[in-house]
N, C-alpha and C positions, 0 to 999 in steps of 0.2 A: 319657183320656190326660193324664199328669201334665204339669206346667209345664215340667220338665227334659228332657221328651222332645225337642222340637225341638233344644233345644242338645245334646242326646246325637247326633242325626243329624248335626250341623255336626262335632262332634269324632271321631265316626265315618266321616264322610265319605260320608254317604248323604242329604244333606238336599235335599229337592224342594218346589219353590215355584212354585204357579199363579200366573201374572200375569194377571190381568182385565182390566187396562189402565189408565194412570192417567187417559185421559180418556174412559174405557167407562163409560156410565151406564145400560146397558139393564138395569134391576133385576131384571126377570124371569129373565132369561138368567144373570145374574151369580148370583141365589139358586140355580138348577141346576146351574151350574156349580161353585159352593161345594159343594155338597150332594154332587154325583157325586164331585169330588176329595176331599173329606174322608173319605168314605167309601171311597176308594181308598187312603187312607194318606198326603195331602199334609202336610208339615209346616208349610207357611205358604200363606196365601192374600193375594194383592197386590191392593188394589182404589184406585179413584179416593177422594180426600179430600172425600166428600159424603156428606151426612148419609144419604140414600135409599139410596143404594150400600152403606155401612157396614152399615146396617140390615139390607137385603137380606141381605148375606155372614152377618151374624151368624143369621140366621132359619136360613138354609140349614146350618151349623153344629147350631144346635140340633134340625131335623129330622133331622139325619145321627147326632145322639147322640154327635158328636165334634165337639173344637174343636181345630183346628189354630192356629198362633198367625195373628191377623188385623195384617195390615202395611198401610198407606198410604202412598201415593205424594207427594211434594211436591216443587216446583221452586223452584229459586233463581233463575230467569230465563227467558228463552226457550230452549224444548225440544221436540225433534220429538214426545216423547210427549205434550205438553199443546198440544194444538191442534186443530182441528177444520177439514173441509172446508166450503166454502161457495161457493153460485152461485146465479144468480136463475134457475130453469128456466123461466121465461117469456121467456128469450133463446134459448133451446135452438132449432134448427130442426126443422121438423115429422117431416123424415124424418131425423135423425141416428140414426146406428146405434148411440148410446150405450154407446161402449165403456166409460165411467165406471161405468156401472150392472154391467158384466160382470166388470170389474176386482176391484171392489170386495170384501175378504174377508169383512167385516162384515155385507153385505147392506143397506148404510146409504144406499144411492141408487134413489130410485124417481122416477115422472113427477113429482113434487112438488119435488124436489131433494134434500138432504142430510139423513136422519134422524138428527137433531143426538144424541141418546141412543145412538144405535148405533157412529155414527162414533168411531173412536180415533186418527185421527190418522197413519195410515200414509202419505198422501200419494201413494199409487198413481194414484189418480186425477187429479192434477193436470197432469201431462205427457201423458197421453192425451187429453184433451179437445181435439177438432179446432179450438175456436174460442177455446181458453184462458180459459175463462169461471169455472175454478174456483182458488179462492184458500185458501188455508189462515190459518184465524184462531188467533191464538195465545192461551193462555188460562194463568193462574196460580192453583195450587191454594191455597187459605186455609190457613196453619198455624195461625192463631189459631182457625178453627173446629172444629180436631182436638183441639186442646188437654184439654179436657174429658173427650175419650174416652180420652186418654192416662191423665189422672188416676185415672178410674175404674177403668182395667184393661181395657175393652174392648178396646182397640188394645195390641197387646203391642210391635207394631216399626214403625219409620218409616223408608222409604226417601228419601233426600234426591238427586233427579236435578241433575246440575251438570256444567258443560262448562267445558274447559279456558279459562283466562282470567276466570273468573266471580268471581275472589278476594274484591271488594267484594261482590257479591251474595250469596255463601255466607256470610260474616261476618255480613250484616244478617238471614239465616235463623236462623244458628246462634244469634244472640243472642236471638229468640225462642225456641227450640226447647230449647237448653240447660237452663232450670232446671227442665224437665220431663222429662230425659232419666233422672233416677234412677228414674222410673215405668217405662222402657221396659224389655225383656226384651232388646232387641237393635236396633242401630241399622244399616243397609245405605246405603252411597254407591253410587250408580252413575253412570257417567262413560264416556264413549267414547274410541277411541283417537284420536292425533293427535300431533303435535310438541308435547313439552313436556310429555307426560302425568304422567313420573314425577315431575318437579317440582311440578307441581299437585298430585301425591296426597300429596307430602310437605308441601306447605302445609296441603292439608286435613288431614292426621294432626295436625300442629303445632296447626292451629287447636282440634281436640277433644281436645286432650291430657287426660288424666284423665277418659276418657269412663266413666262408672259401669256400662256394660253391654259386652256382646260387639259386636265388629266386622264387618260384611261389605263387602268391596269387590264389587261387581257389575261384571263385564267385560262392556260392553255391547257388542259386537263389531259386528253388523248389526242396528239397532234395528228390530223389529214386522216379522221375514223370513222367521220359521221354518217358515210354510205355503209359501215360494215351492218350495223344493227341497232337494237332500242338501247343495249347496257352501255354503249361509248359516253352516252352523256355523264352518264354519273361521276366520273373521275373530273369533270368540268365543274359539275355543280360541287364536288368534294371541296376542289380546291378553291373556289369562290367562296365557300364557307369559311375555309382557314382566313383568306385574305379580308374577308369582311369582318370576322371576328377582331380585327385589329384596326378598324376604324380608321383606316388611313384616308387622307386626304385625297380625295380625285373620284372617279366613276370606277365603278366595276362592272365588266362583260366576259361573258362566257364565249369559249370558243375551244375546239379541240375535241372532237366527238358531237358536238351538236347535231340536231335532227329534229324531227317531227314531234318527238316526244319532250323535248327539252322543256318549252315554255310551260304543257300541262305539269310536268314534274315541279317547276320551280313554282306555279301556283299552288299546287297541292301542299308545298312544305313553305308556304307563306315567304319566298324569298325574293319576289318581287317587288321592285320600288316602290311601285304605287300602293302597295299594301304596308311596306315597311321603309321609310325615311332612308334607312340604309342599307337598301338591299339591291340587287341586280338593276342596273340601269339599261342593259341589253343584251343583245345577243348576236354573235357573227356566226355566219355559217359559210363552209367551205365546201369540203367535198359532196356533202349532201345537197346543197344546193344546186351545185353543177350538175350533178349525177340525175337530180330530178327532172331537169330539163335534156339531157342528152339524148333520149331517145326522139324527140322532136327535131332537135337542131343535126343530128344525123342523117336526115331525111332532105336537108338541103343539099341543091345539086353544087357538084365541085366547080362547076363555071358562072355560078350565081349564088355564094353563100350568105348574101346579106339578108336578114331576116326580114328587114322591113319590105323586101321585093317579094314577100310570100305570107300575103295576110292570114290565111288559115293557120299557117306555122306561126305567125308572130300571135295571134288571138290565144291559141293553144297554151303558149309560153308563156303567156303573160298572167293567163288564169293560173296555171300551176304555181308561178312564182308567187303572185297574190296572196295566194292559199297560205304560203309559207309565212309572208311577210305578216299578213293579218293576223297570225297567232299572237304576236309580240304586240302590233299595234290595237288591235279589237279585245284580245284573248279571245278569240273566236275558237276555242277548243272542244 
């Protein structure tokens, strides 16, 4: 796959991105997800700005013999994607029904508490704890840590997660990243909806003017919710429509609540780029794409967790991943 292929996917309106999670650090699972979705035809794999995670994703691509663009996510301030749940399991009552463990989509809670590497910050466990023991610990990705990876070309893209009202925070982060932007194939900016959204996006556009690479606006409708149900795709589409209406330079890509119903809905509404030049250029899938393969990946033995060593599981994983990827690639819905 040559370096122009992902950009061509954006231009053609069939870009597919796998979101492994900005705070997700289960390296074995990330390696296997990267392998399966690379073989399935993903254009981009988005991972945490963590050396071990980046290395695992690159290994998965090498095994696949196919290299989508590797993207890392960074944040300019407090953001729900950059946090970990935390609680003291010793404070849990002996007969607690453990609703936190049952609701966790990442299987990141056991009798000892939160398994830190698995938690990706969805926050579903926090309101459901009977004793309100669970808290969210905010994290910030180190932009300096990823700069060498950008300079070597291992990282093709960076995604900045920002929030309305983060003007000063964004300026500080961009001052660090801007000198390396010439080595990027792509910059993505992810923002959630809210009052003042379009004014804030205009500020961001003015801040990154003269950007030497293509730009994606990631409309993060309902963060980390795609595995919950059909309706979660609507906030992502609604926000995308708002951004599209302003005809901002750059590509628009959905995230936050995307699932198996997203592409079908976009097609019904005539919002795909292939039908409308100023339409949606692509879709990113996070919790839904991961949960799709989890029943298979959980069957891998702990002493040999590499998916390529288990041909039957590999075939099954790639089949499921391909069915999702091909929705946007072939409109086979």
